[in-house]
N, C-alpha and C positions, 0 to 999 in steps of 0.2 A: 528587476521586475519581481515583486512579491505577489504571490497568488495564494488566496485562501479559498480552498475548494469546499471545505466542510464547515459551513457556518453553523448549522444546526446539528450536524451529524459528527519464544517462538515455539509458542507451545500449542498443542491441540487443546481444545476445551476440556476442562476437568469435569468428570461426571460427579455429581454430588450424591454420594451414598446410594447410588442406584435409582434415585428418583428421576422420573422422566420430566423433562422440561419442554414446554411448547412455546410457540410464538406468543401466546396469550400472556406469558410471564414477562414479556418485553413491553416497554413503552414504544410508541411509534418512533420516537427519536432513536432509541436503541436499535430498532429494526433497520431504520434508515442508515444508521452509522455502520452496521455490519455490512449491509449490501453495498454501500458506497465505498467503504474501505476495501472490500474485495477488489473492486475495479480500480481503485487508486493504487493498490499494490500491484495489480496487473499492469497498469500504466508504467510503473517503475520497471517491472520485469521486461516488458516489451520494449521500452525505450533502451534499456541497457543491452538487451539482446541485439537490437538494431545497431546501436553504437559500437558494440563489440565486433559485429560483422564488418562495419565500416573501418574502424581504427585498429582492431586487433589487440587492444589494450586489455590485459588480464583483469583489471579492476572491474570492468563491465561484466565480464563472464562470471566472476566470483560473486558479485553482488546480485546478478540476475538469478543465480541459484538460490541465494538467500531470500530474494523477493518471492520466488516460488514457494519456499517454506512458509513465508508469511501468508501467502494465499491459501496454503494447505491448512494453516492454523485457523484462518477465517472460515474455511470450508467446514471445519469442526464445529464452529458456532452455527453455521447455516444448517448443518445436519441436526445438531442438538436441539435447535429451536424450530426445526421443520419449516425453514424459510424457502421461498422460491428464488433460486439463483438465476438471474438473467444474463450473467456474464458471458459474452461471446468467447468461443474457444480461439477464434482467429487472432493472430498477432496483430496489434494495432487497431482493433475494433472494440468499441465501447457502446453501451446503451445510454450513458449520460453524455449529452451533447458537449458539455463543458470539458469532459475528459477527452472526448474525441478531438476537439479543437486544440486542447493543450498537448495531446500526444503529437499531433501533426506539427505544431509549432516547435516543440522540444526536439523532435527528430530533425527538423530543418535547422534549428539553431545549433544542434550538436554536430551537424554535418559540415559545418564551416571549417572547424579546426579541432584538433585533439583538446586544446585548452577550452574551447567552447563546449565540447562534449563533457569535459570534467565539470565545467560550470553548470551545465544542465543537471548533472548528478547532484551538485550542491543544492540547486533549486528544488529538485524533486524531494530530497531528504528534508530540507527545511520545511517544505509544504506538508510532507507526511508528519513531521514532528508537531507542527502546529495543529493539524487536523486530529491527530491522535490525542494530544493534550485536551482539545475541545471535547472529543468523544469521552475521554476519561472523566471529565468534569460532570457529565450527565449520566454516566453509566451507573446503574444500581446493581445489576447482576454480577456476582463474583466472577463467573467465567469470562464475561466481557472485560472486566477490569484486569483479569490475569492475562488474557490474550493481548488486549490493547497495550498493557504495560510492557509485555515482552516485545511487541512490535515497536514500541517507542524506544526501548533500549537498543534494538537492532538498528533502527533508523539513526539514532545518535552515533552508533559505531560506524555506519555507512557514511554519515556526514563527516566524521573525523577522517575517514579513509580518503574521501574525495578531496578534502582540504589539504591533507598531507601530500597527495599527488600533485596538487596545484602549486606547492611550494618549490 
């Protein structure tokens, strides 16, 4: 099952020579990408935390920590551009209905077996990679390119780790 969540849409944001940036410097597509990507990274973190609690496999715990770092990097962009973050704090809760539905499905799929849980990890990372590549194609702002590029590299590493565990 291939899912593209970001059809239009690990580092902290870099400040450009002390100049303040605001949301007005962003296109609506860039703004959407930042806010959606925050919750997509949260989805990954929350699924991995849930699967770690169920299966006890260290890969889920380790990558959940990394996903939190991804969220922190996006928080830097949200702060930099003074965006309103509507991401719920509660594990497994999302403001985007498609992410809520996906979270519920992935937790159910990952609960069947450890192999199924690892396959969920592959799917999450493949989706993140596709969405980050799409976001990078439309990003104009250098801080977005830097953060999304770093997140892409992290997701590529996570994908390789999940694939290795599946062998």
